[in-house]
N, C-alpha and C positions, 0 to 999 in steps of 0.2 A: 556550361552546357550540360543538360541532363544526360546521365549515363546509366541510370538505374530505373526501375519500373515505377517506384513511388516517390514523388516529391513531397517533402514534409515542410510545413511552416511551423515555427515555434513562437508561441505567445508568451512573452515574459523571458527576459534574459538575466538569470541569476545563477546561483550556485548549482541548483539542480539542472537547469537548462544546459549548462556546459557539459555535464555528464551525459545528459540525454542525447545531445547532438553527436558526441563521439560514439555513443552506443548505436544510434540509428545509422550513422555512416558506416559502422562496422558490420551491419547486416548485409545479406546478399542482395536484397531488392530495393533498399531505400537510401535516400540521401536528404539532408536538410538543405533546402534552397532558399528559404526565406525566414526572417526573424522580425518580430515586432518587440520593441522595448519602449518603456516610458522614458528611458534615458537615451541620449544621443549615441548612436553607434556608427562606426565607420565600416562600410561593407567590405572594403579591401582588407582591413585588419582582421575582421571576423572570418573572412574566407581563408586567409592565410593561416589563421590559428586552427581552424577545424578541417582544412583540406578539402572543402567543397565550395563551389561558387554560390555565395549567399547574397540575396537582396535584402535590404533593410527597409522596413515600413515604419511609419510614425503613428499609424492608427491600426487598431484591430480590424476595422472595416475594410481598409485598403488591402490588408493581408488576405482576408477572407474572400475578397473579390478577385484574387489572383487565380485565374482558371487553370494555371499549370499545376496547382497544388492538389494533391489527392488526400492528404492527411494533415491534421492540425495537432500539434503537441502543446498542451496547456500546462505551463509551469508557473503561472502567476500566483498572486495571493489567493488563498482559499475563498475569501469573500467575493472574488471575481469569477470563480469557476463556473457558476451556474449560468450567468448571462453569456459568458464567452463560449461555453460548451453548447448551449442552445443555439446560439448564432452560428457556430460551426456546423451543427447538424442541419440547420436550415440552408446553409451554403453547400450541403451535400459533401462535406468533408468527413472522412473517418477520424476518430478522436483517440488520442493518447492523453490521459488525464492524471495528473499527479494527485496523490491522496492529500487530504480527504476529497472525495468527489465534490462535496459542498458542506456547508455548516448547518444544514437543516435537512430533515427527511423529505420535506416538501420539495426542496430544491433538487435533491438526489432523484426523486421521482420525475421531476420536470426534465432533467437531463436524460433519464432513461426513456421517457416517452418521446422526447424530441428525436432521439436517435432512432427509435423504433419507427416512428412516423415517416422519417426521411430516409430510411433504408441504409443507415450508416452503422458501422461496427465500432465498438469501443474497447479500450484497454485501460484499466485502472492500475496505477503503480503500486500494487501490492506485490512488489518484486521478490519479497522474501519467500514466496511460494516457489520461486525458481532458484533459490539458494541451494548450495550443496547440503547444508544442514537439514533443510526441510525435505529435499528430494530423497535423501537417504532415509530419513525418518518415515516418510510416506511409503517408501519401498518395503521397509520392515513391516508396516501395517498391512499393505496390500498383499504381501506374501503370507499373511496370516500368522506371522511368527510370535505375535503377542496376543492373538485371539481377539475376542470381542472386547472393545474398550468400554469400561464402565466409569472410569474417572480420568480426566486429563487436565493439565494446567500448562499454559504457555504464558510467560510473563516478560514484560519489557522494562528493563532498567537502563536508563540513559539520562544523565544529568544535563539538561539543556539550559546551561547558564550563559553568562556574558561572553564566555570563551567560544561559543558555538555560533555558526553563521546565521541561523534563522532567529536567534534570540531577540533581535531588535523588534521584529514584528510578532514573534511567537508569544510574547508576554501579554498581548492584548486578546480579549475575548473575541473580538471581531474576526481575527484570522487564526488565532490559536485554538479557540473553541473549547477544548477540554483536554485532559490528560490522554483520554482515549483517541480523540479526533486528531490531535496534533502528531502523535507518534505511536501510542499504545495500540492503535488500530492494527498495526502490523502483527502484534502478538495475538490479538483476538481473531484476526483473519486466519492466522496460521492454526489456531486452535480449532476453528470451524472446518478447516481443510482436513484435520486429523480425526475429528469426532464425527461419527456417522449420525444421520438424522437431523431433524429440525429442532430449533430451540423453542421451548414452550414459554419460558419466562426467565427474567433476570432480576437479581437483587444486587444493588451496587452501593458502595459507600466511598466517600472521598474525603481527603484532608490535604494539608499543605505544610511544607517544611518551614521552620522558623529561621532558616539560614538567610542571611542578607542577600545572597546571590539570587534567591527566588522571590524575594519580597515584591518586586514589581509585577509579578503575575496577577492578572485580574480574575483568575479562576483557580480552583483546586488542582494541584499538580501531582497528586497521588490518588489513585483510585483502584479499588478491587471489586471485581464483578463475579458473582456466582451464577452459573448458567444451569438451568434445569432443562434437559432435553425431553422431547416427547416420548422417546424410547426408554426413559427411566435413568439414563446415564447423567452424570453431573460433571461440570467443568468449572475452572477458575482462571481468571485472567487479571493480573496486576499490571497497571500502567503507571510507572513511576518515572516522572521526568524531572524530579527534584532531588535525585540521589547524588551523593559524592562518592563515587566508586567507578571502577571500569565498566564499560558497556557490557550488558549481559542479557542474552535472549534465552531465558530458561524454558526448558521443555521437560515435562514428566507425564508420561502416558501409562496407565495401568490397565492391563487386560486379563482375560481368562487364562492365557498361556504365558504371560510374561509382562515385562515393562521396558520402556525406553526412558532413560534419564540423560538428557543432553546428547553427548556422543557415546553413550554407553547403553547396553541392553542386556537383558536376560530372557531366554526363551526356553520354556520347558519342552517345546517341540524339538528343539535342537539339542536338548539335554545338556545345556550349558550349566556350569557350576553356579548354583544359587547362592553360594557363599561369597562370590565375587562377580563383579560386572565384566562382561566382554565388551570390547571397544569397537566402535564403528569408525571406518575411515571417512572423514568428512571435513570440510572447512566450516568451522563454526561461524555463526553470525556474531562478530565481535567488534563491530564499528558502526557508528552512525554516519560516517563519511560517505557522501553520495558516490564518490569515486570507487568505493568498494561494493556498491550494490550491483546485483546481477541483472542490470537493465538490458544488456545485449541479448542474453538468453530469452528474456521476456519479450523484447521487441521483435526478435527473430520469429518467435512463436506467433506474434500478432501478424506480421507480414506474411508468414506462411499460411495463416488462416485466411487472410484477405485474398490470397491467390486462389483459394477454394471457395470464396464467398461464404465463409463460415464464421461463427463466433469463435474467438480464440479459446484455448484451454485455460482453465484456472483463474484468470483475472479479467474475464469479460464484464460488461456492464451488468449482466444477469448475476454473475458470481458476486460481484461487489455489492449489488443491491441487497442480497441476503445478509452480507456482513454489516452493512450500514443500518439495516433494520434493528439488528442486535445492539449496535453501538448507541444509537439514539434512544433505544429503550433503556439501556444501562445508564446513560446520562440523565434520563428522566427519573429513574429510580434514585440515583445519587442526589438529585435536586430535591427529592422529597424525603431525604434522610434514610433511604434504604427500603422504601416500600416496594414490594415486588411489582414488576410490570410485565404484562403479557406481550409477547412479540407477535405483531400482526402478520 
């Protein structure tokens, strides 16, 4: 029996979905009451595992026809996102959508327009914006402690090999897409959150490890993108999913009054010692495990915004559209051997 304001149906029951369900159920206003999976699921087992009464559907269409659902959470394969998100919008369901939104800019725009035409709100899982690391970094920026940023880099290092859950489908171009689309998008999105202004153009190069672990990949698994902003500042984002090292979400922002380097900073405004870094108290982004992702904070912000009939802060469809325009321009540049590409 429903006890909260928003009933949520989940499309696709895999690794990410399990983390999403627990995070949604932990919010003040929402609970998962339905799941669709291509695999047979037992409703009683699922309900007991997640602590809410869950119905199981064997088609997406049947789930979307459930009039008790207010929100659909899409955690299926990326190549399925567009069709499922458009169908959810037409069914007048608000949408939580795992990254990437889709594997082409045309499909991202389709999703954006379908949501707009049907009056539904969206949340894209760029949850790193809600992490302790990025919240603390953004607070330093917003307080003016490092001044006007003229250079920034945020890089993603995470070896997605056979030991990692999504490897089996991530290796294919159809669902993996590119180093940026499959995972590096988190870093590029975080860079865009920190850097003011719009991106004018990007130049990107890509390559691939010779390690046997990454041989099955159908696309280049290392990419570096240089961003030129319209205000004259520049940025860099490396997306490396074929490294053999601990997970590392590198941040370095350089401004007119100081710099931020990961969990350290210097600020001339605060007259800190330029000969050594001062340390910020934060939990670093140090794992690719979905159970460590700040989904609950993000989903709480989404449902709070739904209460006010507003777009959510930080990761709405409008916010994500800006990021994906840059990502697809970067992939286009890499495909042409590093030719600069204007961001539309």
